[in-house]
All heavy atoms as an XYZ file, in Angstrom:
654
protein
N      -8.999     -9.575     -5.000
C      -9.983     -9.054     -5.907
C     -10.457    -10.188     -6.811
O      -9.661    -10.978     -7.299
C      -9.349     -7.940     -6.747
C     -10.280     -7.389     -7.773
S      -9.636     -5.926     -8.593
C      -8.602     -6.643     -9.823
N     -11.747    -10.257     -7.039
C     -12.312    -11.267     -7.914
C     -12.924    -10.605     -9.137
O     -13.552     -9.555     -9.036
C     -13.395    -12.064     -7.202
C     -12.844    -12.943     -6.137
C     -13.933    -13.779     -5.568
N     -13.368    -14.655     -4.558
C     -14.038    -15.587     -3.961
N     -15.311    -15.769     -4.229
N     -13.465    -16.352     -3.071
N     -12.725    -11.244    -10.269
C     -13.297    -10.754    -11.519
C     -14.149    -11.871    -12.105
O     -13.679    -12.997    -12.244
C     -12.196    -10.355    -12.510
C     -11.331     -9.252    -11.924
C     -12.797     -9.913    -13.836
C     -10.121     -8.927    -12.749
N     -15.394    -11.565    -12.443
C     -16.263    -12.551    -13.072
C     -16.190    -12.382    -14.585
O     -16.400    -11.290    -15.106
C     -17.705    -12.367    -12.606
C     -17.957    -12.591    -11.117
C     -19.401    -12.268    -10.774
C     -17.641    -14.024    -10.745
N     -15.853    -13.471    -15.283
C     -15.823    -13.436    -16.741
C     -16.604    -14.627    -17.274
O     -16.700    -15.671    -16.632
C     -14.380    -13.455    -17.290
C     -13.627    -14.702    -16.819
C     -13.630    -12.212    -16.905
C     -12.268    -14.839    -17.445
N     -17.148    -14.470    -18.465
C     -17.897    -15.561    -19.071
C     -16.955    -16.423    -19.922
O     -15.804    -16.057    -20.161
C     -19.089    -15.023    -19.881
C     -18.687    -14.157    -21.045
O     -17.641    -14.364    -21.643
N     -19.514    -13.176    -21.355
N     -17.401    -17.588    -20.389
C     -16.517    -18.485    -21.147
C     -15.934    -17.866    -22.415
O     -14.779    -18.136    -22.775
C     -17.415    -19.670    -21.478
C     -18.449    -19.676    -20.405
C     -18.677    -18.234    -20.077
N     -16.685    -17.022    -23.120
C     -16.149    -16.390    -24.330
C     -15.009    -15.442    -23.994
O     -14.010    -15.376    -24.705
C     -17.251    -15.636    -25.064
C     -18.253    -16.543    -25.735
C     -19.290    -15.738    -26.478
C     -20.324    -16.660    -27.100
N     -21.364    -15.914    -27.806
N     -15.147    -14.709    -22.893
C     -14.082    -13.803    -22.471
C     -12.838    -14.580    -22.057
O     -11.718    -14.175    -22.345
C     -14.552    -12.927    -21.316
C     -15.593    -11.908    -21.704
C     -16.203    -11.223    -20.499
O     -16.304    -11.800    -19.427
N     -16.624     -9.968    -20.694
N     -13.032    -15.734    -21.403
C     -11.907    -16.560    -20.998
C     -11.158    -17.101    -22.214
O      -9.930    -17.095    -22.247
C     -12.378    -17.714    -20.110
C     -11.271    -18.657    -19.627
C     -10.273    -17.901    -18.757
C     -11.867    -19.819    -18.876
N     -11.887    -17.549    -23.243
C     -11.214    -18.073    -24.431
C     -10.462    -16.969    -25.164
O      -9.375    -17.191    -25.690
C     -12.204    -18.769    -25.358
O     -13.091    -17.839    -25.920
N     -11.022    -15.762    -25.204
C     -10.330    -14.633    -25.820
C      -9.062    -14.298    -25.045
O      -8.001    -14.068    -25.632
C     -11.253    -13.417    -25.873
C     -10.686    -12.155    -26.503
C     -10.465    -12.356    -27.993
C     -11.599    -10.989    -26.260
N      -9.153    -14.306    -23.728
C      -8.002    -14.019    -22.880
C      -6.901    -15.056    -23.070
O      -5.735    -14.717    -23.246
C      -8.427    -13.949    -21.418
C      -7.341    -13.672    -20.394
C      -6.809    -12.265    -20.563
C      -7.863    -13.866    -18.996
N      -7.255    -16.326    -23.071
C      -6.242    -17.375    -23.173
C      -5.653    -17.495    -24.567
O      -4.538    -17.976    -24.723
C      -6.815    -18.731    -22.743
O      -7.954    -19.038    -23.549
C      -7.185    -18.730    -21.283
N      -6.374    -17.053    -25.610
C      -5.812    -17.135    -26.954
C      -4.857    -15.977    -27.246
O      -4.029    -16.074    -28.146
C      -6.921    -17.168    -27.999
O      -7.636    -15.961    -28.010
N      -4.945    -14.876    -26.510
C      -4.091    -13.722    -26.779
C      -3.022    -13.502    -25.716
O      -2.136    -12.678    -25.914
C      -4.931    -12.463    -26.933
C      -5.849    -12.506    -28.115
N      -5.726    -13.381    -29.146
C      -6.923    -11.761    -28.428
C      -6.657    -13.190    -30.043
N      -7.417    -12.213    -29.611
N      -3.109    -14.186    -24.594
C      -2.135    -14.006    -23.520
C      -1.775    -15.353    -22.918
O      -2.552    -16.294    -22.955
C      -2.697    -13.113    -22.405
C      -2.924    -11.700    -22.812
C      -4.161    -11.282    -23.255
C      -1.891    -10.776    -22.754
C      -4.375     -9.969    -23.633
C      -2.100     -9.461    -23.137
C      -3.337     -9.063    -23.579
N      -0.571    -15.439    -22.366
C      -0.143    -16.595    -21.595
C      -0.091    -16.165    -20.137
O       0.387    -15.078    -19.825
C       1.250    -17.073    -22.018
C       1.336    -17.481    -23.446
N       0.731    -18.598    -23.942
C       1.954    -16.900    -24.498
C       0.975    -18.707    -25.234
N       1.712    -17.680    -25.600
N      -0.577    -17.008    -19.251
C      -0.511    -16.718    -17.822
C       0.702    -17.455    -17.272
O       0.770    -18.680    -17.308
C      -1.805    -17.154    -17.107
C      -3.000    -16.403    -17.706
C      -1.692    -16.889    -15.617
C      -4.342    -16.892    -17.221
N       1.684    -16.696    -16.794
C       2.936    -17.263    -16.306
C       3.060    -16.938    -14.832
O       2.913    -15.780    -14.435
C       4.143    -16.687    -17.088
C       5.443    -17.256    -16.570
C       3.991    -16.954    -18.571
N       3.338    -17.964    -14.049
C       3.447    -17.775    -12.609
C       4.588    -16.821    -12.284
O       5.700    -16.963    -12.778
C       3.698    -19.121    -11.936
C       3.738    -19.035    -10.434
C       3.960    -20.384     -9.767
O       3.902    -21.399    -10.462
O       4.200    -20.380     -8.571
N       4.296    -15.833    -11.493
C       5.295    -14.852    -11.101
C       5.442    -13.688    -12.062
O       6.024    -12.673    -11.723
N       4.931    -13.830    -13.292
C       5.045    -12.758    -14.280
C       3.693    -12.240    -14.733
O       3.620    -11.238    -15.438
C       5.823    -13.241    -15.508
C       7.235    -13.609    -15.200
N       8.219    -12.674    -14.922
C       7.836    -14.813    -15.101
C       9.348    -13.289    -14.685
N       9.154    -14.595    -14.776
N       2.609    -12.918    -14.378
C       1.271    -12.465    -14.756
C       0.954    -12.768    -16.206
O       1.295    -13.828    -16.720
N       0.308    -11.830    -16.885
C      -0.091    -12.006    -18.279
C       1.041    -11.586    -19.209
O       1.588    -10.497    -19.086
C      -1.328    -11.180    -18.599
C      -2.614    -11.584    -17.884
C      -3.709    -10.584    -18.195
C      -3.034    -12.966    -18.310
N       1.377    -12.441    -20.160
C       2.382    -12.131    -21.172
C       1.725    -12.244    -22.533
O       1.009    -13.211    -22.804
C       3.589    -13.087    -21.058
C       4.271    -12.882    -19.705
C       4.569    -12.860    -22.193
C       5.414    -13.819    -19.448
N       1.966    -11.256    -23.417
C       1.331    -11.229    -24.723
C       1.760    -12.401    -25.589
O       2.929    -12.773    -25.601
C       1.685     -9.937    -25.472
C       1.186     -8.694    -24.838
C       1.682     -7.458    -25.574
O       2.572     -7.565    -26.435
O       1.166     -6.386    -25.268
N       0.817    -12.937    -26.337
C       1.107    -13.911    -27.373
C       1.216    -13.119    -28.668
O       0.229    -12.689    -29.227
C      -0.023    -14.950    -27.449
C       0.237    -16.011    -28.474
O       1.278    -16.022    -29.107
N      -0.710    -16.901    -28.652
N       2.424    -12.884    -29.145
C       2.669    -11.969    -30.260
C       1.979    -12.406    -31.559
O       1.703    -11.587    -32.407
C       4.166    -11.828    -30.519
C       4.938    -11.257    -29.366
C       4.710     -9.789    -29.224
C       5.616     -9.245    -28.135
N       5.416     -7.873    -27.850
N       1.707    -13.701    -31.735
C       1.105    -14.177    -32.986
C      -0.379    -13.849    -33.082
O      -0.918    -13.706    -34.170
C       1.268    -15.697    -33.132
C       2.701    -16.167    -33.304
C       3.375    -16.450    -31.976
O       2.708    -16.972    -31.061
O       4.563    -16.127    -31.850
N      -1.086    -13.721    -31.963
C      -2.534    -13.560    -31.995
C      -3.020    -12.213    -31.488
O      -4.145    -12.100    -31.035
C      -3.204    -14.662    -31.148
C      -3.027    -16.021    -31.753
O      -2.917    -16.149    -32.957
N      -2.996    -17.040    -30.923
N      -2.189    -11.187    -31.574
C      -2.619     -9.885    -31.086
C      -3.683     -9.291    -31.997
O      -3.645     -9.459    -33.214
C      -1.445     -8.916    -30.996
C      -0.448     -9.185    -29.888
C       0.657     -8.143    -29.931
C      -1.117     -9.160    -28.536
N      -4.634     -8.599    -31.406
C      -5.687     -7.936    -32.164
C      -5.179     -6.546    -32.543
O      -4.838     -5.752    -31.681
C      -6.978     -7.812    -31.328
C      -7.483     -9.191    -30.936
C      -8.032     -7.038    -32.085
C      -8.627     -9.148    -29.944
N      -5.119     -6.263    -33.832
C      -4.721     -4.943    -34.299
C      -5.947     -4.238    -34.838
O      -6.725     -4.809    -35.595
C      -3.664     -5.046    -35.404
C      -2.354     -5.699    -34.996
C      -1.434     -5.820    -36.199
C      -1.676     -4.883    -33.920
N      -6.129     -3.006    -34.458
C      -7.305     -2.263    -34.881
C      -7.062     -1.648    -36.251
O      -6.280     -0.734    -36.400
C      -7.630     -1.173    -33.869
C      -8.024     -1.730    -32.519
C      -8.389     -0.622    -31.563
O      -8.644      0.504    -32.013
O      -8.418     -0.900    -30.370
N      -7.730     -2.171    -37.256
C      -7.695     -1.583    -38.581
C      -6.401     -1.773    -39.343
O      -6.277     -1.297    -40.452
N      -5.400     -2.404    -38.775
C      -4.116     -2.625    -39.428
C      -3.439     -1.331    -39.884
O      -2.706     -1.302    -40.850
C      -4.267     -3.564    -40.623
C      -4.907     -4.875    -40.301
C      -3.866     -5.905    -40.008
N      -4.521     -7.195    -39.784
C      -4.157     -8.016    -38.846
N      -3.169     -7.720    -38.065
N      -4.769     -9.162    -38.676
N      -3.717     -0.231    -39.202
C      -3.060      1.035    -39.533
C      -1.728      1.107    -38.805
O      -1.563      0.516    -37.730
C      -3.919      2.244    -39.122
O      -4.170      2.181    -37.720
C      -5.230      2.266    -39.870
N      -0.760      1.823    -39.351
C       0.521      1.975    -38.651
C       0.329      2.717    -37.330
O      -0.476      3.639    -37.245
C       1.360      2.817    -39.615
C       0.658      2.800    -40.909
C      -0.773      2.477    -40.642
N       1.064      2.300    -36.316
C       0.971      2.938    -35.006
C       2.223      3.771    -34.754
O       3.328      3.381    -35.122
C       0.833      1.895    -33.906
C      -0.511      1.238    -33.854
C      -0.652      0.326    -32.651
O       0.361      0.013    -31.998
O      -1.784     -0.069    -32.386
N       2.021      4.901    -34.106
C       3.115      5.801    -33.759
C       3.109      6.033    -32.260
O       2.053      6.192    -31.658
C       2.973      7.134    -34.502
C       3.128      6.969    -35.990
C       2.029      6.690    -36.785
C       4.379      7.043    -36.583
C       2.176      6.499    -38.145
C       4.534      6.860    -37.938
C       3.428      6.587    -38.719
O       3.571      6.390    -40.069
N       4.277      6.025    -31.674
C       4.436      6.291    -30.251
C       4.725      7.782    -30.102
O       5.771      8.273    -30.535
C       5.581      5.462    -29.681
C       5.755      5.468    -28.179
C       4.531      4.855    -27.511
C       6.989      4.703    -27.794
N       3.778      8.512    -29.532
C       3.872      9.961    -29.418
C       4.264     10.319    -27.985
O       3.624      9.884    -27.035
C       2.528     10.632    -29.794
C       2.628     12.138    -29.656
C       2.111     10.243    -31.196
N       5.332     11.090    -27.851
C       5.810     11.533    -26.540
C       5.323     12.941    -26.285
O       5.371     13.798    -27.171
C       7.334     11.504    -26.491
O       7.800     10.204    -26.743
N       4.854     13.180    -25.070
C       4.330     14.495    -24.725
C       4.485     14.742    -23.238
O       4.734     13.829    -22.474
C       2.869     14.624    -25.159
C       1.893     13.519    -24.738
C       0.990     14.029    -23.658
C       1.082     13.120    -25.942
N       4.359     16.013    -22.877
C       4.352     16.422    -21.475
C       2.960     16.901    -21.146
O       2.421     17.780    -21.813
C       5.346     17.552    -21.237
C       6.769     17.116    -21.253
C       7.565     16.981    -22.343
C       7.552     16.742    -20.123
N       8.807     16.536    -21.962
C       8.828     16.398    -20.613
C       7.299     16.670    -18.763
C       9.845     15.984    -19.761
C       8.326     16.263    -17.924
C       9.564     15.924    -18.425
N       2.361     16.321    -20.112
C       1.058     16.764    -19.617
C       1.314     17.358    -18.238
O       1.761     16.657    -17.339
C       0.051     15.602    -19.550
C      -0.150     15.015    -20.935
C      -1.259     16.074    -18.959
C      -1.007     13.784    -20.974
N       1.043     18.638    -18.085
C       1.451     19.412    -16.901
C       2.964     19.282    -16.784
O       3.671     19.721    -17.659
C       0.730     18.946    -15.648
O      -0.656     19.179    -15.775
N       3.469     18.641    -15.769
C       4.921     18.449    -15.666
C       5.287     16.971    -15.698
O       6.355     16.585    -15.256
C       5.429     19.087    -14.375
O       4.805     18.467    -13.268
N       4.403     16.144    -16.259
C       4.612     14.703    -16.288
C       4.853     14.216    -17.713
O       4.058     14.491    -18.611
C       3.402     13.968    -15.707
C       3.115     14.354    -14.286
C       2.089     15.236    -13.980
C       3.881     13.853    -13.246
C       1.826     15.600    -12.678
C       3.627     14.210    -11.935
C       2.604     15.082    -11.660
O       2.347     15.451    -10.366
N       5.936     13.470    -17.948
C       6.150     12.915    -19.282
C       5.190     11.744    -19.516
O       4.882     10.974    -18.603
C       7.600     12.431    -19.244
C       7.876     12.194    -17.804
C       7.020     13.162    -17.032
N       4.697     11.617    -20.739
C       3.774     10.539    -21.079
C       4.020     10.111    -22.517
O       4.587     10.856    -23.320
C       2.334     11.009    -20.914
N       3.610      8.888    -22.834
C       3.671      8.373    -24.197
C       2.353      7.679    -24.497
O       1.832      6.949    -23.653
C       4.823      7.385    -24.369
C       6.181      8.007    -24.281
C       7.289      7.002    -24.504
O       7.095      5.804    -24.249
O       8.358      7.445    -24.947
N       1.817      7.918    -25.692
C       0.595      7.242    -26.110
C       0.810      6.685    -27.509
O       1.640      7.182    -28.266
C      -0.636      8.182    -26.091
C      -0.430      9.374    -27.020
C      -0.954      8.654    -24.694
C      -1.679     10.193    -27.228
N       0.068      5.639    -27.822
C       0.105      5.051    -29.163
C      -1.088      5.566    -29.950
O      -2.216      5.504    -29.478
C       0.035      3.539    -29.094
C       1.287      2.906    -28.598
C       1.138      1.400    -28.587
N       2.303      0.800    -28.017
C       3.292      0.297    -28.740
N       3.212      0.302    -30.044
N       4.341     -0.226    -28.159
N      -0.811      6.038    -31.162
C      -1.862      6.543    -32.031
C      -1.724      5.853    -33.377
O      -0.645      5.851    -33.973
C      -1.769      8.078    -32.194
C      -1.999      8.748    -30.846
C      -2.765      8.567    -33.228
C      -1.897     10.245    -30.868
N      -2.805      5.264    -33.848
C      -2.824      4.628    -35.152
C      -3.350      5.600    -36.190
O      -4.445      6.140    -36.043
N      -2.559      5.843    -37.231
C      -2.971      6.774    -38.279
C      -2.246      6.448    -39.579
O      -1.147      5.889    -39.559
C      -2.698      8.238    -37.871
O      -3.138      9.091    -38.913
C      -1.246      8.495    -37.599
N      -2.855      6.806    -40.684
C      -2.218      6.662    -41.992
C      -1.553      7.956    -42.442
O      -1.058      8.035    -43.553
C      -3.265      6.246    -43.036
C      -3.708      4.816    -42.837
O      -2.921      3.964    -42.463
N      -4.977      4.554    -43.063
N      -1.555      8.981    -41.591
C      -1.026     10.296    -41.963
C       0.432     10.495    -41.572
O       0.953     11.594    -41.695
C      -1.872     11.391    -41.318
C      -3.306     11.402    -41.788
S      -4.261     12.764    -41.134
C      -4.261     12.422    -39.383
N       1.099      9.494    -41.057
C       2.504      9.618    -40.676
C       2.682     10.182    -39.277
O       1.729     10.405    -38.534
N       3.948     10.451    -38.947
C       4.240     10.916    -37.587
C       3.704     12.320    -37.339
O       3.284     12.642    -36.230
C       5.740     10.862    -37.319
O       6.425     11.708    -38.223
N       3.701     13.164    -38.374
C       3.139     14.512    -38.210
C       1.652     14.464    -37.923
O       1.135     15.238    -37.111
N       0.940     13.546    -38.580
C      -0.485     13.379    -38.318
C      -0.750     12.849    -36.924
O      -1.706     13.258    -36.256
N       0.122     11.936    -36.453
C      -0.026     11.408    -35.095
C       0.177     12.516    -34.063
O      -0.542     12.587    -33.065
C       0.963     10.271    -34.862
N       1.135     13.391    -34.329
C       1.365     14.502    -33.405
C       0.189     15.481    -33.433
O      -0.207     16.002    -32.389
C       2.664     15.220    -33.754
C       3.901     14.382    -33.457
S       5.435     15.120    -34.007
C       5.583     16.486    -32.885
N      -0.402     15.696    -34.598
C      -1.562     16.584    -34.695
C      -2.755     16.007    -33.936
O      -3.477     16.738    -33.251
C      -1.921     16.810    -36.155
N      -2.945     14.700    -34.024
C      -4.031     14.053    -33.286
C      -3.804     14.190    -31.789
O      -4.725     14.480    -31.019
C      -4.162     12.577    -33.705
C      -4.666     12.487    -35.145
C      -5.084     11.812    -32.767
C      -4.617     11.103    -35.737
N      -2.553     14.001    -31.348
C      -2.232     14.135    -29.917
C      -2.492     15.556    -29.433
O      -2.980     15.758    -28.323
C      -0.783     13.741    -29.664
N      -2.185     16.551    -30.275
C      -2.455     17.941    -29.889
C      -3.948     18.204    -29.751
O      -4.377     18.978    -28.899
C      -1.846     18.894    -30.910
C      -0.362     19.009    -30.795
C       0.201     20.104    -31.704
N       1.640     19.990    -31.771
C       2.308     19.479    -32.803
N       1.659     19.073    -33.880
N       3.606     19.399    -32.765
N      -4.749     17.567    -30.617
C      -6.208     17.721    -30.514
C      -6.750     17.012    -29.274
O      -7.663     17.508    -28.617
C      -6.899     17.141    -31.752
C      -6.674     17.914    -32.998
C      -7.507     19.147    -33.007
C      -7.399     19.845    -34.347
N      -8.112     21.088    -34.380
N      -6.179     15.843    -28.946
C      -6.641     15.092    -27.772
C      -6.258     15.787    -26.468
O      -7.020     15.775    -25.504
C      -6.053     13.680    -27.785
C      -6.597     12.727    -28.827
C      -5.774     11.437    -28.836
C      -8.053     12.413    -28.554
N      -5.053     16.355    -26.431
C      -4.529     16.995    -25.224
C      -4.084     18.411    -25.561
O      -2.897     18.675    -25.752
C      -3.350     16.196    -24.657
C      -3.664     14.763    -24.386
C      -3.276     13.769    -25.276
C      -4.363     14.401    -23.255
C      -3.572     12.437    -25.037
C      -4.660     13.066    -23.008
C      -4.267     12.089    -23.896
N      -5.020     19.369    -25.644
C      -4.663     20.720    -26.098
C      -3.723     21.479    -25.162
O      -2.971     22.337    -25.617
C      -6.012     21.434    -26.204
C      -6.977     20.606    -25.465
C      -6.444     19.231    -25.389
N      -3.698     21.166    -23.886
C      -2.818     21.902    -22.972
C      -1.469     21.210    -22.778
O      -0.661     21.668    -21.978
C      -3.510     22.072    -21.607
O      -3.728     20.807    -21.035
N      -1.206     20.142    -23.515
C       0.055     19.435    -23.367
C       1.074     19.947    -24.384
O       0.740     20.681    -25.311
C      -0.155     17.937    -23.561
O      -0.494     17.680    -24.905
N       2.338     19.534    -24.186
C       3.405     19.878    -25.124
C       3.848     18.603    -25.825
O       4.507     17.753    -25.228
C       4.567     20.528    -24.385
C       5.509     21.252    -25.314
C       6.576     21.957    -24.550
N       7.709     21.018    -24.462
C       8.582     21.006    -23.494
N       8.498     21.849    -22.515
N       9.567     20.142    -23.506
N       3.469     18.446    -27.074
C       3.819     17.264    -27.867
C       5.168     17.518    -28.505
O       5.389     18.543    -29.139
C       2.757     17.002    -28.954
C       3.112     15.803    -29.796
C       1.388     16.822    -28.317
N       6.127     16.568    -28.337
C       7.460     16.852    -28.867
C       8.044     15.797    -29.771
O       9.015     16.075    -30.466
C       8.442     17.191    -27.742
C       8.644     16.120    -26.731
C       9.632     15.177    -26.894
C       7.860     16.081    -25.597
C       9.829     14.203    -25.939
C       8.055     15.106    -24.646
C       9.038     14.160    -24.815
N       7.494     14.582    -29.870
C       8.040     13.629    -30.827
C       7.046     12.509    -31.111
O       6.142     12.227    -30.320
C       9.363     13.034    -30.328
O       9.123     12.089    -29.309
N       7.234     11.890    -32.272
C       6.456     10.715    -32.657
C       7.362      9.803    -33.463
O       8.077     10.262    -34.353
C       5.242     11.123    -33.484
N       7.364      8.523    -33.120
C       8.161      7.553    -33.857
C       7.327      6.320    -34.105
O       6.381      6.030    -33.386
C       9.442      7.212    -33.114
C       9.221      6.605    -31.749
C      10.540      6.376    -31.046
C      10.269      5.871    -29.632
N      11.473      5.732    -28.867
N       7.661      5.589    -35.144
C       6.908      4.396    -35.498
C       7.055      3.346    -34.397
O       8.160      3.058    -33.955
C       7.404      3.832    -36.830
C       6.494      2.814    -37.405
C       6.419      2.984    -38.883
C       5.369      2.014    -39.370
N       4.896      2.320    -40.657
N       5.930      2.813    -33.950
C       5.942      1.844    -32.842
C       6.181      0.438    -33.345
O       5.952      0.088    -34.442
C       4.626      1.889    -32.103
């Protein structure tokens, strides 16, 4: 598979990730882009019969993250949220 990227995309990719042979892309922890600097919560839920986890950024705490997950996935069963 080939992917065409422009020079700006390449510089963004190389500044935030390291390309390691055999391991692919590895995050550069110092230069990660954080959206809005809000706390992130890892919300665990069941969608149909499949377990899933999503990250939700909110200033409302873990209860707010669970409420957002319930709004995003109304037919799922949300059961926990912890600080990521």
